[in-house]
N, CA, C and O atoms as a MOPAC input file, in Angstrom:
PM7 MOZYME 1SCF
protein

 N    -29.46300 1    29.64200 1     4.56300 1
 C    -29.23300 1    30.67800 1     3.28100 1
 C    -28.88000 1    31.73400 1     4.09000 1
 O    -27.81600 1    32.00100 1     3.53200 1
 N    -28.97300 1    32.62700 1     5.08300 1
 C    -28.94800 1    33.46600 1     5.70400 1
 C    -27.30200 1    33.69200 1     6.05500 1
 O    -26.62400 1    34.71700 1     5.98200 1
 N    -26.97500 1    32.44800 1     6.42500 1
 C    -25.99100 1    32.05400 1     7.22700 1
 C    -24.61700 1    31.76200 1     6.07500 1
 O    -23.45800 1    31.88600 1     6.47100 1
 N    -24.94900 1    31.36000 1     4.60100 1
 C    -23.94400 1    31.17100 1     3.45600 1
 C    -23.59700 1    32.62800 1     3.18200 1
 O    -22.46500 1    33.09700 1     3.06200 1
 N    -25.19800 1    33.49800 1     3.07600 1
 C    -25.05400 1    34.88900 1     2.48300 1
 C    -23.94000 1    35.58100 1     2.91500 1
 O    -23.06600 1    36.13200 1     2.24600 1
 N    -24.12200 1    35.45700 1     4.56000 1
 C    -23.01400 1    36.19500 1     5.41300 1
 C    -21.74400 1    35.62600 1     5.14900 1
 O    -20.86400 1    36.33000 1     4.65400 1
 N    -21.59100 1    34.70900 1     5.35700 1
 C    -20.38800 1    34.22900 1     4.73800 1
 C    -19.71800 1    34.30800 1     3.71800 1
 O    -18.49700 1    34.38300 1     3.85700 1
 N    -20.25300 1    34.31600 1     2.47000 1
 C    -19.56900 1    34.77300 1     1.55500 1
 C    -19.46400 1    36.51300 1     1.45900 1
 O    -18.69400 1    37.24300 1     0.83500 1
 N    -20.31000 1    36.72400 1     2.13900 1
 C    -20.09400 1    38.64000 1     2.14600 1
 C    -18.68700 1    38.66900 1     2.98200 1
 O    -17.80400 1    39.41900 1     2.56400 1
 N    -18.50200 1    38.05500 1     3.88800 1
 C    -17.24100 1    37.96200 1     4.82800 1
 C    -16.23200 1    37.92800 1     3.99700 1
 O    -15.43500 1    38.86600 1     3.97500 1
 N    -16.10300 1    36.92100 1     3.23200 1
 C    -15.09200 1    36.41000 1     2.20800 1
 C    -14.73800 1    36.97400 1     1.23200 1
 O    -13.65100 1    36.79500 1     0.68200 1
 N    -15.69700 1    37.81800 1     0.83800 1
 C    -15.68200 1    38.90800 1    -0.43100 1
 C    -15.15100 1    40.38600 1     0.46700 1
 O    -14.36900 1    41.08100 1    -0.18300 1
 N    -15.41900 1    40.78200 1     1.53300 1
 C    -14.86600 1    41.99000 1     2.09600 1
 C    -13.27600 1    41.83800 1     2.20900 1
 O    -12.40800 1    42.59200 1     1.77000 1
 N    -13.11500 1    40.32500 1     3.11700 1
 C    -11.63500 1    40.35200 1     3.38300 1
 C    -10.81000 1    39.91500 1     2.19900 1
 O     -9.62600 1    39.66800 1     2.42600 1
 N    -11.21400 1    39.79700 1     1.10200 1
 C    -10.44500 1    39.67900 1    -0.19200 1
 C    -10.28500 1    41.06000 1    -0.66100 1
 O     -9.33600 1    41.46900 1    -1.33000 1
 N    -11.29700 1    41.75000 1    -0.25200 1
 C    -10.99400 1    43.26100 1    -0.99400 1
 C    -10.06400 1    44.04100 1    -0.02600 1
 O     -9.10200 1    44.72300 1    -0.38000 1
 N    -10.53600 1    43.81900 1     1.38400 1
 C     -9.35600 1    44.57600 1     2.12000 1
 C     -8.11800 1    44.25600 1     2.03300 1
 O     -7.68200 1    43.15000 1     1.71400 1
 N     -7.31300 1    45.50800 1     2.40000 1
 C     -5.82100 1    45.26600 1     2.10700 1
 C     -5.16600 1    44.46200 1     3.27500 1
 O     -5.58100 1    44.64100 1     4.42000 1
 N     -4.28000 1    43.69100 1     3.05300 1
 C     -3.34700 1    43.14900 1     3.96000 1
 C     -3.09200 1    44.02900 1     5.14200 1
 O     -2.84600 1    45.21800 1     4.93900 1
 N     -3.12800 1    43.56800 1     6.31800 1
 C     -2.80300 1    44.21800 1     7.52800 1
 C     -1.05600 1    43.42400 1     7.79400 1
 O     -0.74500 1    42.23700 1     7.90000 1
 N     -0.47500 1    44.29100 1     7.81900 1
 C      0.88500 1    44.01100 1     7.80200 1
 C      1.74800 1    44.72000 1     9.04600 1
 O      1.90700 1    45.93000 1     8.88600 1
 N      2.27000 1    44.21000 1    10.13500 1
 C      2.68400 1    44.70700 1    11.23100 1
 C      4.21100 1    44.21800 1    11.19800 1
 O      4.51600 1    43.08400 1    11.56800 1
 N      5.06700 1    45.06600 1    10.77100 1
 C      6.58100 1    45.04800 1    11.12100 1
 C      7.20400 1    44.78000 1    12.49700 1
 O      7.04400 1    45.67000 1    13.33200 1
 N      8.03700 1    43.45100 1    12.93500 1
 C      8.25900 1    43.29200 1    13.86500 1
 C      9.65100 1    43.23400 1    13.94900 1
 O     10.21700 1    42.68900 1    13.00200 1
 N     10.51100 1    43.77800 1    15.09200 1
 C     12.27000 1    43.62600 1    14.91800 1
 C     12.50400 1    42.05700 1    15.39600 1
 O     11.69800 1    41.34500 1    15.99400 1
 N     13.78100 1    41.74500 1    14.97600 1
 C     14.10600 1    40.33800 1    14.86800 1
 C     13.93300 1    39.23700 1    16.32200 1
 O     13.54300 1    38.07200 1    16.38800 1
 N     14.50200 1    40.37800 1    17.59000 1
 C     14.06000 1    39.66300 1    18.84200 1
 C     13.45800 1    40.39400 1    19.71900 1
 O     13.27200 1    40.01200 1    20.87500 1
 N     13.17300 1    41.26600 1    19.36900 1
 C     12.51300 1    42.52400 1    20.40100 1
 C     10.93500 1    42.42100 1    20.59600 1
 O     10.35800 1    42.80000 1    21.61500 1
 N     10.30300 1    41.84700 1    19.46000 1
 C      8.72000 1    42.33400 1    19.41500 1
 C      8.24800 1    43.22600 1    19.17900 1
 O      7.03300 1    43.19400 1    18.98900 1
 N      9.04500 1    44.60900 1    19.05800 1
 C      8.43100 1    45.67400 1    18.85400 1
 C      8.51200 1    46.10100 1    17.31900 1
 O      9.17600 1    45.45900 1    16.50500 1
 N      7.79400 1    47.21700 1    17.00300 1
 C      8.09300 1    47.59300 1    15.65100 1
 C      9.15400 1    48.02400 1    15.22100 1
 O      9.76300 1    48.74300 1    16.01400 1
 N      9.72000 1    47.81600 1    14.02400 1
 C     10.88600 1    48.27800 1    13.64900 1
 C     10.36500 1    49.53100 1    12.65800 1
 O      9.30100 1    49.72300 1    12.06900 1
 N     11.60800 1    50.28600 1    12.75400 1
 C     11.24800 1    51.27300 1    11.87200 1
 C     11.61200 1    50.88400 1    10.64600 1
 O     12.48400 1    50.04200 1    10.43500 1
 N     10.71600 1    51.70200 1     9.44600 1
 C     10.61300 1    51.43100 1     8.36000 1
 C     12.38000 1    51.80300 1     7.41600 1
 O     12.84400 1    52.94100 1     7.47100 1
 N     13.10800 1    50.69600 1     6.66100 1
 C     14.41200 1    51.56200 1     6.04300 1
 C     14.26900 1    51.20100 1     4.65800 1
 O     13.91400 1    50.24300 1     3.97100 1
 N     14.75400 1    52.53500 1     4.52600 1
 C     15.25000 1    52.92600 1     2.83500 1
 C     15.74500 1    51.68600 1     2.37800 1
 O     16.55600 1    50.99400 1     2.99400 1
 N     15.10200 1    51.34800 1     0.98500 1
 C     15.89600 1    50.28800 1     0.39700 1
 C     17.10800 1    50.84400 1     0.11400 1
 O     17.26700 1    52.06500 1     0.10300 1
 N     18.34800 1    49.73000 1    -0.21400 1
 C     19.86800 1    50.09700 1    -0.44300 1
 C     19.80600 1    51.20100 1    -1.56400 1
 O     18.68000 1    51.13800 1    -2.05700 1
 N     20.33200 1    51.89600 1    -1.99100 1
 C     20.57400 1    52.94900 1    -3.12300 1
 C     20.92300 1    52.05500 1    -4.46700 1
 O     21.42600 1    50.96500 1    -4.19400 1
 N     20.77700 1    52.27700 1    -5.59900 1
 C     21.39400 1    51.18500 1    -6.72300 1
 C     22.65500 1    51.51100 1    -6.86000 1
 O     22.97600 1    52.53600 1    -6.25900 1
 N     23.51600 1    50.95100 1    -7.48000 1
 C     24.91400 1    51.13600 1    -7.49400 1
 C     25.08400 1    52.45100 1    -8.80100 1
 O     24.41300 1    52.32600 1    -9.82600 1
 N     25.72500 1    53.27700 1    -8.68600 1
 C     25.62900 1    54.23400 1    -9.64600 1
 C     25.88500 1    53.66200 1   -11.09500 1
 O     26.04200 1    52.44800 1   -11.22400 1
 N     25.93200 1    54.52300 1   -12.21500 1
 C     26.00100 1    53.67700 1   -13.58400 1
 C     27.82500 1    53.43900 1   -13.59500 1
 O     28.73400 1    54.19700 1   -13.25700 1
 N     27.82400 1    52.47600 1   -13.97200 1
 C     29.38000 1    52.77500 1   -14.76000 1
 C     30.18000 1    53.69100 1   -15.47900 1
 O     29.75200 1    54.00000 1   -16.59100 1
 N     31.05400 1    54.10800 1   -15.17100 1
 C     31.45600 1    55.17200 1   -16.57700 1
 C     33.03800 1    54.52900 1   -17.19500 1
 O     33.86400 1    53.85200 1   -16.58300 1
 N     33.06100 1    54.86000 1   -18.13500 1
 C     34.36900 1    54.53400 1   -19.10200 1
 C     34.52800 1    55.73800 1   -19.50100 1
 O     33.79100 1    56.65800 1   -19.85700 1
 N     36.31000 1    55.45700 1   -19.30200 1
 C     37.00700 1    56.52300 1   -20.39000 1
 C     37.11900 1    56.47600 1   -21.54100 1
 O     37.58800 1    55.44500 1   -22.02400 1
 N     36.72300 1    57.59700 1   -22.42200 1
 C     36.92000 1    57.46400 1   -23.67200 1
 C     37.63500 1    58.65700 1   -24.06600 1
 O     37.40200 1    59.73900 1   -23.52800 1
 N     38.57700 1    58.49500 1   -25.06600 1
 C     39.50600 1    59.43100 1   -25.74800 1
 C     38.72800 1    59.70500 1   -27.12100 1
 O     38.24300 1    58.85500 1   -27.86700 1
 N     38.72600 1    60.83900 1   -27.24800 1
 C     37.99800 1    61.16100 1   -28.56500 1
 C     39.22000 1    62.10700 1   -29.08800 1
 O     39.61300 1    63.09300 1   -28.46600 1
 N     39.77900 1    61.63800 1   -30.37200 1
 C     40.51300 1    62.31200 1   -31.20800 1
 C     39.90500 1    63.15900 1   -32.53600 1
 O     39.57400 1    62.74000 1   -33.64500 1
 N     39.89900 1    63.98100 1   -32.19500 1
 C     38.95200 1    65.04300 1   -33.30800 1
 C     39.71500 1    66.58200 1   -33.45700 1
 O     39.85300 1    67.32200 1   -32.48400 1
 N     40.15900 1    66.91300 1   -34.75600 1
 C     41.09500 1    68.19300 1   -34.81900 1
 C     41.98700 1    68.04400 1   -34.18100 1
 O     42.06400 1    68.77200 1   -33.19200 1
 N     42.67300 1    67.41800 1   -34.33400 1
 C     44.47600 1    67.28600 1   -33.80400 1
 C     44.09600 1    67.20100 1   -32.28800 1
 O     45.03800 1    66.86300 1   -31.57200 1
 N     43.29700 1    67.36200 1   -31.86100 1
 C     43.36500 1    67.15800 1   -30.20300 1
 C     42.90800 1    65.93300 1   -30.00000 1
 O     42.34900 1    65.23500 1   -30.84500 1
 N     43.15100 1    65.63100 1   -28.80600 1
 C     42.79200 1    64.20800 1   -27.86100 1
 C     42.09600 1    64.89600 1   -26.40700 1
 O     42.59400 1    65.76300 1   -25.68800 1
 N     41.16300 1    64.39600 1   -26.29900 1
 C     40.12100 1    64.81900 1   -24.95300 1
 C     39.87700 1    63.44700 1   -24.21200 1
 O     39.53100 1    62.45600 1   -24.85600 1
 N     40.03800 1    63.41200 1   -23.02700 1
 C     39.52300 1    62.00700 1   -21.92700 1
 C     38.13800 1    62.75000 1   -21.39100 1
 O     38.13900 1    63.85300 1   -20.84400 1
 N     36.97500 1    61.95900 1   -21.64400 1
 C     35.71000 1    62.14100 1   -21.00800 1
 C     35.47200 1    60.92900 1   -20.36200 1
 O     36.14300 1    59.92900 1   -20.62000 1
 N     34.31700 1    60.94000 1   -19.31200 1
 C     34.14600 1    59.99800 1   -18.97200 1
 C     32.76300 1    60.20300 1   -19.36700 1
 O     32.08300 1    61.22700 1   -19.43400 1
 N     32.47600 1    58.81400 1   -19.64700 1
 C     30.87600 1    58.40100 1   -20.31200 1
 C     30.64100 1    57.24900 1   -19.56800 1
 O     31.35500 1    56.27800 1   -19.31500 1
 N     29.12600 1    57.64300 1   -19.17000 1
 C     28.30600 1    56.88800 1   -18.47900 1
 C     27.70800 1    55.64600 1   -19.29900 1
 O     27.41500 1    55.91900 1   -20.46300 1
 N     27.45300 1    54.17900 1   -18.83800 1
 C     26.84800 1    53.20200 1   -19.21400 1
 C     25.80500 1    53.49800 1   -20.10300 1
 O     25.73600 1    52.79600 1   -21.11200 1
 N     25.02100 1    54.34400 1   -19.95000 1
 C     23.67300 1    54.42700 1   -21.02300 1
 C     23.46800 1    55.66000 1   -21.85000 1
 O     22.42000 1    56.06900 1   -22.35000 1
 N     24.71100 1    56.18600 1   -21.89700 1
 C     24.87300 1    57.72500 1   -22.40100 1
 C     25.66800 1    57.21600 1   -23.75000 1
 O     26.27400 1    56.17400 1   -23.99800 1
 N     25.39000 1    58.44100 1   -24.53400 1
 C     26.29200 1    57.85100 1   -25.81800 1
 C     27.40100 1    58.47500 1   -25.92700 1
 O     27.45100 1    59.40100 1   -25.11800 1
 N     28.60900 1    58.35200 1   -26.77200 1
 C     29.75600 1    59.43400 1   -27.01400 1
 C     29.53000 1    60.50600 1   -27.32300 1
 O     30.23400 1    61.42900 1   -26.91500 1
 N     28.32200 1    60.73200 1   -28.25800 1
 C     28.18200 1    61.83900 1   -28.72100 1
 C     27.64700 1    62.61800 1   -27.72700 1
 O     28.32900 1    63.62800 1   -27.54800 1
 N     26.61800 1    62.53000 1   -26.95900 1
 C     26.06300 1    63.60500 1   -25.74800 1
 C     27.12000 1    63.73400 1   -24.96000 1
 O     27.42600 1    64.91100 1   -24.76900 1
 N     27.90800 1    62.80400 1   -24.33800 1
 C     28.75800 1    63.15900 1   -23.80200 1
 C     29.91900 1    64.70000 1   -24.22800 1
 O     30.22700 1    65.77200 1   -23.70600 1
 N     30.27600 1    63.81100 1   -25.66100 1
 C     31.31400 1    64.83800 1   -26.09400 1
 C     30.42800 1    66.29900 1   -26.41800 1
 O     31.12300 1    67.31500 1   -26.40300 1
 N     29.33300 1    66.43600 1   -26.63300 1
 C     28.72600 1    67.42900 1   -26.73000 1
 C     28.46500 1    68.22400 1   -25.08900 1
 O     28.76200 1    69.41500 1   -24.99800 1
 N     27.95700 1    67.55500 1   -23.96700 1
 C     28.03200 1    68.28000 1   -22.54200 1
 C     29.69000 1    68.88000 1   -22.52500 1
 O     30.05600 1    69.96800 1   -22.08000 1
 N     30.50600 1    67.85600 1   -23.12600 1
 C     31.89500 1    68.62300 1   -22.34500 1
 C     32.50700 1    69.58200 1   -23.67900 1
 O     33.71200 1    69.68900 1   -23.90800 1
 N     31.55500 1    70.16700 1   -24.39700 1
 C     32.13300 1    71.45000 1   -25.16600 1
 C     32.71500 1    70.74000 1   -26.75700 1
 O     32.73100 1    71.43900 1   -27.77000 1
 N     33.08500 1    69.54300 1   -26.76600 1
 C     33.88900 1    69.03500 1   -27.92500 1
 C     33.01200 1    69.38900 1   -28.80200 1
 O     31.89800 1    68.88100 1   -28.67300 1
 N     33.26300 1    70.47300 1   -30.08900 1
 C     32.61400 1    70.20500 1   -31.21200 1
 C     32.41900 1    68.99000 1   -32.22900 1
 O     33.22200 1    69.08400 1   -33.15800 1
 N     31.98600 1    68.41200 1   -32.27800 1
 C     32.19900 1    67.00500 1   -33.35100 1
 C     31.11000 1    66.92400 1   -34.21100 1
 O     30.05200 1    66.88000 1   -33.58300 1
 N     30.96700 1    66.88500 1   -35.55400 1
 C     30.00800 1    67.27400 1   -36.50600 1
 C     28.80400 1    66.05200 1   -35.82800 1
 O     29.12900 1    64.98600 1   -35.30400 1
 N     27.21500 1    66.61900 1   -36.03700 1
 C     26.30500 1    65.92800 1   -35.74800 1
 C     24.77100 1    66.43500 1   -36.37600 1
 O     24.49000 1    67.53200 1   -36.85800 1
 N     24.09400 1    65.50800 1   -36.23300 1
 C     22.92900 1    65.96500 1   -37.27700 1
 C     21.59500 1    65.30500 1   -36.48300 1
 O     21.10500 1    65.95500 1   -35.56000 1
 N     21.13700 1    64.27300 1   -36.78200 1
 C     20.26600 1    63.90200 1   -36.03500 1
 C     19.97800 1    62.97400 1   -34.83600 1
 O     18.93800 1    62.88900 1   -34.18300 1
 N     21.00400 1    62.37700 1   -34.71200 1
 C     21.51200 1    62.10700 1   -33.43900 1
 C     20.63500 1    60.73900 1   -32.73700 1
 O     20.14700 1    60.51700 1   -31.62900 1
 N     20.72800 1    60.02000 1   -33.97100 1
 C     19.29700 1    58.66400 1   -34.10000 1
 C     20.54300 1    57.46000 1   -34.94400 1
 O     20.40400 1    56.23700 1   -34.97400 1
 N     21.30200 1    57.97400 1   -35.34400 1
 C     22.14200 1    56.77100 1   -36.03300 1
 C     21.76500 1    56.56000 1   -37.11300 1
 O     22.09000 1    55.46900 1   -37.58100 1
 N     21.18100 1    57.20900 1   -37.71400 1
 C     20.27500 1    57.10500 1   -39.25000 1
 C     21.27600 1    58.33200 1   -40.50700 1
 O     21.45700 1    57.95500 1   -41.66500 1
 N     21.74700 1    59.56000 1   -40.08400 1
 C     22.35800 1    60.32800 1   -40.81500 1
 C     23.69400 1    59.99000 1   -41.18600 1
 O     24.09200 1    60.37400 1   -42.28500 1
 N     24.55200 1    59.24000 1   -40.34000 1
 C     25.71800 1    59.22500 1   -40.66200 1
 C     26.68900 1    60.51600 1   -40.78000 1
 O     27.66100 1    60.46600 1   -41.53300 1
 N     26.42400 1    61.58200 1   -40.07600 1
 C     27.21300 1    62.51500 1   -39.66900 1
 C     28.40700 1    62.76300 1   -38.76900 1
 O     29.35100 1    63.55300 1   -38.81100 1
 N     28.04800 1    61.86300 1   -37.99100 1
 C     28.76500 1    61.79900 1   -36.72300 1
 C     29.73500 1    60.47900 1   -36.68500 1
 O     29.79700 1    59.73500 1   -35.70600 1
 N     30.56000 1    60.27800 1   -38.01600 1
 C     31.42300 1    58.98100 1   -38.23400 1
 C     32.76600 1    59.01300 1   -37.27200 1
 O     33.37100 1    60.03500 1   -36.94900 1
 N     33.08100 1    57.72300 1   -36.90600 1
 C     34.24100 1    57.83100 1   -35.93100 1
 C     35.12200 1    56.35400 1   -36.42800 1
 O     34.67400 1    55.58200 1   -37.27600 1
 N     36.09400 1    56.21100 1   -35.90200 1
 C     36.94800 1    55.12900 1   -36.06000 1
 C     37.01400 1    54.42900 1   -34.88400 1
 O     37.61000 1    55.23300 1   -34.16800 1
 N     36.77200 1    53.35300 1   -34.13600 1
 C     37.13100 1    52.64100 1   -32.94600 1
 C     38.43000 1    52.11800 1   -32.91100 1
 O     38.53100 1    50.92600 1   -33.20100 1
 N     39.56500 1    52.80700 1   -32.58800 1
 C     40.76100 1    52.60900 1   -32.61900 1
 C     41.22100 1    51.52200 1   -31.35500 1
 O     42.12600 1    50.69000 1   -31.40600 1
 N     40.43400 1    51.76900 1   -30.38500 1
 C     40.72700 1    50.84800 1   -29.17100 1
 C     39.64500 1    50.71300 1   -28.37700 1
 O     38.90900 1    51.64900 1   -28.06500 1
 N     39.45300 1    49.06500 1   -27.87300 1
 C     38.39700 1    49.30500 1   -26.80600 1
 C     37.06200 1    48.85300 1   -27.29400 1
 O     37.15900 1    48.54200 1   -28.48100 1
 N     35.93000 1    48.70700 1   -26.86200 1
 C     34.59800 1    48.38300 1   -27.58100 1
 C     33.47500 1    49.15300 1   -27.19300 1
 O     33.43700 1    49.78100 1   -26.13500 1
 N     32.63000 1    49.12100 1   -27.96000 1
 C     31.17200 1    50.01700 1   -28.08000 1
 C     30.48700 1    49.20900 1   -28.39700 1
 O     30.91600 1    48.25000 1   -29.03900 1
 N     28.75400 1    49.37000 1   -27.93600 1
 C     27.69000 1    49.00100 1   -28.01700 1
 C     27.08000 1    50.07800 1   -29.20600 1
 O     26.74100 1    51.25100 1   -29.04600 1
 N     27.06100 1    49.09200 1   -30.70000 1
 C     26.44800 1    50.25600 1   -31.38700 1
 C     25.20400 1    49.98700 1   -32.10500 1
 O     24.64500 1    50.55800 1   -33.04100 1
 N     24.91200 1    48.89300 1   -31.36200 1
 C     23.27100 1    48.13100 1   -31.83600 1
 C     22.24300 1    49.33800 1   -32.44400 1
 O     21.72700 1    49.20200 1   -33.55400 1
 N     22.05800 1    50.24700 1   -31.80200 1
 C     21.05900 1    51.17100 1   -32.08000 1
 C     21.42800 1    52.12400 1   -33.35700 1
 O     20.67500 1    53.03700 1   -33.69700 1
 N     22.51500 1    51.86400 1   -33.95800 1
 C     22.92300 1    52.33400 1   -35.44000 1
 C     22.39800 1    51.66600 1   -36.50800 1
 O     21.78100 1    50.60100 1   -36.47900 1
 N     22.75300 1    52.53300 1   -37.72000 1
 C     22.22900 1    51.99700 1   -39.24500 1
 C     23.53800 1    51.52400 1   -39.57900 1
 O     23.32400 1    51.28600 1   -40.76700 1
 N     24.63500 1    51.24100 1   -39.41700 1
 C     25.58300 1    50.51300 1   -39.93800 1
 C     25.57300 1    49.44500 1   -40.16400 1
 O     25.21400 1    48.72900 1   -39.23000 1
 N     25.91100 1    48.81800 1   -41.35700 1
 C     26.07300 1    47.46100 1   -41.64300 1
 C     27.16800 1    46.71900 1   -40.69000 1
 O     28.15200 1    47.26100 1   -40.18700 1
 N     26.79300 1    45.41700 1   -40.56300 1
 C     27.57300 1    44.52600 1   -39.29600 1
 C     29.28100 1    44.57400 1   -40.40200 1
 O     30.32400 1    44.66400 1   -39.75500 1
 N     29.35600 1    44.52500 1   -41.56000 1
 C     30.53000 1    44.60300 1   -42.37200 1
 C     31.27700 1    45.68600 1   -41.69100 1
 O     32.34500 1    45.47600 1   -41.11700 1
 N     30.65800 1    46.94800 1   -41.76700 1
 C     31.43100 1    48.14200 1   -41.57300 1
 C     31.68400 1    48.15500 1   -40.27000 1
 O     32.83500 1    48.48100 1   -39.98200 1
 N     30.89700 1    47.87600 1   -39.30400 1
 C     31.30000 1    47.80900 1   -37.91200 1
 C     32.40200 1    46.95200 1   -37.42300 1
 O     33.08400 1    47.10200 1   -36.40900 1
 N     32.46000 1    45.91600 1   -38.43000 1
 C     33.59500 1    44.54700 1   -38.21200 1
 C     34.98900 1    45.86200 1   -38.56200 1
 O     36.00600 1    45.91500 1   -37.87000 1
 N     34.79500 1    46.53700 1   -39.41100 1
 C     36.23500 1    47.12500 1   -39.93500 1
 C     36.61000 1    48.40800 1   -39.05100 1
 O     37.69700 1    48.98300 1   -39.11100 1
 N     35.67700 1    48.72100 1   -38.32500 1
 C     35.77500 1    49.42200 1   -36.97600 1
 C     35.49500 1    50.85700 1   -36.91700 1
 O     35.94000 1    51.68400 1   -36.12100 1
 N     34.57200 1    51.03600 1   -38.02700 1
 C     33.77100 1    52.09300 1   -38.11100 1
 C     32.63800 1    52.22000 1   -36.80100 1
 O     32.15400 1    51.16300 1   -36.39600 1
 N     32.31500 1    53.22200 1   -36.29400 1
 C     31.23200 1    53.84300 1   -35.80700 1
 C     30.58800 1    54.92600 1   -35.61400 1
 O     31.36000 1    55.84000 1   -35.90300 1
 N     29.18900 1    55.50400 1   -35.14800 1
 C     28.66700 1    56.53600 1   -35.42200 1
 C     28.82700 1    56.76500 1   -33.93000 1
 O     28.79500 1    55.84300 1   -33.11500 1
 N     29.00600 1    58.06900 1   -33.60800 1
 C     29.17700 1    58.84100 1   -32.31400 1
 C     27.86000 1    58.73100 1   -31.52800 1
 O     27.83600 1    58.33600 1   -30.36200 1
 N     26.68800 1    59.12300 1   -32.26700 1
 C     25.50800 1    59.09800 1   -31.55400 1
 C     24.63900 1    57.71100 1   -31.10500 1
 O     23.60300 1    57.60000 1   -30.45100 1
 N     25.45600 1    56.77100 1   -31.70100 1
 C     24.68700 1    55.29100 1   -31.38500 1
 C     25.75800 1    54.67900 1   -30.95300 1
 O     25.83000 1    53.52500 1   -31.37400 1
 N     26.69300 1    55.03400 1   -30.21500 1
 C     28.00500 1    54.17400 1   -29.63000 1
 C     27.90200 1    54.59200 1   -28.05900 1
 O     28.01700 1    55.68600 1   -27.50600 1
 N     27.62600 1    53.21900 1   -27.53600 1
 C     27.74500 1    53.41300 1   -26.00600 1
 C     28.53600 1    52.78400 1   -25.74300 1
 O     28.37400 1    51.61100 1   -26.08100 1
 N     29.87800 1    53.13400 1   -24.98600 1
 C     30.94300 1    52.49600 1   -24.45800 1
 C     30.83400 1    51.36000 1   -23.78500 1
 O     29.81800 1    51.26900 1   -23.09600 1
 N     31.72300 1    50.27600 1   -23.77000 1
 C     31.36900 1    48.85400 1   -23.22100 1
 C     32.97600 1    48.40500 1   -22.35700 1
 O     33.24400 1    47.35500 1   -21.77200 1
 N     33.67200 1    49.40000 1   -22.52300 1
 C     35.25700 1    49.40600 1   -21.87100 1
 C     35.78200 1    50.96500 1   -22.02100 1
 O     35.15700 1    51.78000 1   -22.69900 1
 N     36.81700 1    51.24400 1   -21.42000 1
 C     37.75300 1    52.30900 1   -21.67400 1
 C     38.22100 1    52.31400 1   -23.12300 1
 O     38.85300 1    51.36300 1   -23.58400 1
 N     37.94100 1    53.27800 1   -23.76200 1
 C     38.16000 1    52.94700 1   -25.49700 1
 C     38.54800 1    54.54800 1   -26.04200 1
 O     38.26300 1    55.57000 1   -25.41600 1
 N     39.23300 1    54.50000 1   -27.29600 1
 C     39.73200 1    55.44000 1   -28.04100 1
 C     38.95400 1    55.58600 1   -29.32900 1
 O     38.65500 1    54.59400 1   -29.99400 1
 N     38.66900 1    56.64300 1   -29.63700 1
 C     37.75000 1    56.77000 1   -30.86700 1
 C     38.37600 1    58.24700 1   -31.64000 1
 O     38.74700 1    59.25400 1   -31.03800 1
 N     38.36700 1    58.04800 1   -33.04700 1
 C     39.13700 1    59.29300 1   -33.88400 1
 C     37.90200 1    59.53500 1   -34.72900 1
 O     37.55700 1    58.56300 1   -35.40200 1
 N     37.03300 1    60.82800 1   -34.85000 1
 C     36.47400 1    61.31800 1   -35.35500 1
 C     36.76900 1    61.44100 1   -36.96700 1
 O     37.81100 1    62.03500 1   -37.24000 1
 N     36.03400 1    60.98600 1   -38.00600 1
 C     36.76100 1    60.94500 1   -39.30900 1
 C     35.72800 1    61.74900 1   -40.18400 1
 O     34.60000 1    62.03000 1   -39.77900 1
 N     36.24300 1    62.10800 1   -41.48300 1
 C     35.33400 1    62.72500 1   -42.38600 1
 C     33.85500 1    61.80700 1   -42.66300 1
 O     33.87600 1    60.57600 1   -42.62800 1
 N     32.58000 1    62.59900 1   -42.94000 1
 C     31.88100 1    61.76800 1   -43.40000 1
 C     31.92200 1    60.93800 1   -44.69400 1
 O     31.28500 1    59.89400 1   -44.83800 1
 N     32.86200 1    61.58200 1   -45.78400 1
 C     32.98400 1    61.27400 1   -47.33200 1
 C     33.74800 1    59.85300 1   -46.74600 1
 O     33.29800 1    58.86000 1   -47.31800 1
 N     34.62000 1    59.59500 1   -45.90700 1
 C     35.07300 1    58.17900 1   -45.33600 1
 C     34.42800 1    57.13100 1   -45.10000 1
 O     34.65700 1    56.04900 1   -45.63900 1
 N     33.43300 1    57.38000 1   -44.15200 1
 C     32.38800 1    56.35000 1   -44.24500 1
 C     31.56900 1    56.10700 1   -44.94600 1
 O     31.31000 1    54.90400 1   -44.94400 1
 N     30.62400 1    57.04300 1   -45.99600 1
 C     29.86100 1    56.79900 1   -46.95000 1
 C     30.41500 1    55.92100 1   -47.92300 1
 O     29.65800 1    55.10700 1   -48.45100 1
 N     31.86200 1    55.96300 1   -48.30900 1
 C     32.49100 1    55.33200 1   -49.24600 1
 C     32.47500 1    53.72800 1   -48.90600 1
 O     32.18400 1    52.84600 1   -49.71500 1
 N     32.82100 1    53.55400 1   -47.64500 1
 C     32.92100 1    52.49200 1   -47.40000 1
 C     31.39300 1    51.68300 1   -47.00200 1
 O     31.20200 1    50.48300 1   -47.19700 1
 N     30.71000 1    52.32900 1   -46.59900 1
 C     29.55700 1    51.89300 1   -46.42600 1
 C     28.52900 1    51.56200 1   -47.83000 1
 O     27.65200 1    50.70300 1   -47.91900 1
 N     29.00300 1    52.61700 1   -48.91900 1
 C     28.11100 1    52.19000 1   -50.37900 1
 C     29.00700 1    50.67900 1   -50.96500 1
 O     28.49500 1    49.66700 1   -51.44400 1
 N     30.58200 1    50.98700 1   -50.70900 1
 C     31.16500 1    49.64600 1   -51.04600 1
 C     30.54100 1    48.37900 1   -50.65100 1
 O     30.37800 1    47.37500 1   -51.34400 1
 N     30.17800 1    48.60900 1   -49.27800 1
 C     29.92200 1    47.62200 1   -48.70000 1
 C     28.59400 1    47.08400 1   -49.00600 1
 O     28.39800 1    45.88500 1   -48.81000 1
 N     27.56400 1    47.90500 1   -49.51000 1
 C     26.34900 1    47.67900 1   -49.61000 1
 C     26.58000 1    46.97900 1   -51.05200 1
 O     25.80000 1    46.08100 1   -51.37000 1
 N     27.65000 1    47.36400 1   -51.96600 1
 C     27.87900 1    46.78900 1   -53.47300 1
 C     27.86300 1    45.11300 1   -53.54600 1
 O     27.37300 1    44.29700 1   -54.32500 1
 N     28.60200 1    45.04200 1   -52.40800 1
 C     29.23900 1    43.45100 1   -52.39200 1
 C     27.97400 1    42.65600 1   -51.99000 1
 O     28.02700 1    41.43200 1   -51.86900 1

């Protein structure tokens, strides 16, 4: 009985102990230095042409960044309010290219017509986007809701 208890105690102790690992080089048998993991690839950036107020500016927008946030960082004075894709005060028309705006509140019909919200638009290619008056988007969104 004592031998069984000692055996169980040994198993429990070794199961709770952290494993011991020894790093060994490929052929030398010596410990190899710890190497840092390779750096992750930098996020992809897209060239986005923003047409607003009679001017055209090209900015680089990173993959996980909205067009609105980059425009504001670059000092482009575009209309905006909530930054959540709900209030529709940052409307635009996608002239060329592709954006992901699945976070926004525009209906699929309106998106299919080329409308976008800058705060919910993540570029998926180089693109051109034109800032439009809020009334233009509201008319289209309301007309689509009536259908």
